[in-house]
C-alpha positions in Angstrom: 5.6 2.7 -22.0 2.5 1.1 -20.7 1.8 0.2 -17.2 0.5 -3.3 -16.0 -1.8 -1.7 -13.3 -2.8 1.9 -13.3 -1.8 3.8 -10.1 -5.4 4.3 -9.0 -6.2 0.6 -9.4 -3.1 -0.5 -7.5 -4.2 1.8 -4.7 -7.6 0.4 -4.6 -6.3 -3.2 -4.5 -3.9 -2.3 -1.7 -6.7 -0.7 0.4 -8.9 -3.6 -0.3 -6.3 -6.1 1.0 -5.5 -4.0 4.0 -9.3 -3.8 4.9 -9.7 -7.5 4.3 -7.0 -8.1 6.8 -8.7 -5.6 9.2 -5.6 -3.5 9.4 -5.4 0.3 9.9 -3.0 2.5 8.0 -1.2 3.0 11.4 -0.6 -0.8 11.6 0.8 -1.0 8.2 2.8 2.0 8.8 4.6 0.3 11.7 5.1 -3.1 9.9 6.2 -1.6 6.6 8.2 1.2 8.1 6.4 3.7 5.7 4.4 6.7 6.8 0.7 6.5 7.1 0.4 9.6 4.9 2.6 8.0 2.1 0.4 4.9 2.4 -2.7 6.9 2.1 -1.4 8.7 -1.0 -0.7 5.4 -2.6 -4.2 4.0 -1.7 -5.8 7.1 -3.2 -3.8 6.8 -6.4 -2.0 10.1 -5.9 1.3 8.7 -6.0 3.1 5.7 -7.4 4.9 3.4 -5.0 8.4 2.3 -5.6 9.1 -1.4 -6.0 10.9 -1.1 -2.5 7.8 0.4 -1.0 5.5 -2.4 -2.4 7.8 -5.0 -1.1 7.8 -3.4 2.4 3.9 -3.3 2.3 3.7 -6.8 1.1 6.1 -8.1 3.9 4.3 -5.9 6.5 0.8 -6.7 5.5 1.5 -10.4 5.4 2.5 -10.3 9.1 -1.0 -9.5 10.3 
């Protein structure tokens, strides 16, 4: 099975978008209802987010 986007690349993209919106991990944590630790692990490519987590980040990040 091939992935569309590698975990590390996905993390880099999420971090870039968060920084472009001038948001902290803590702000995304509150909006997405995910821990800042988990978000950091995703951004560093150490863990793959579930589809549900991605949806929550997208909805939370879009609120800024």
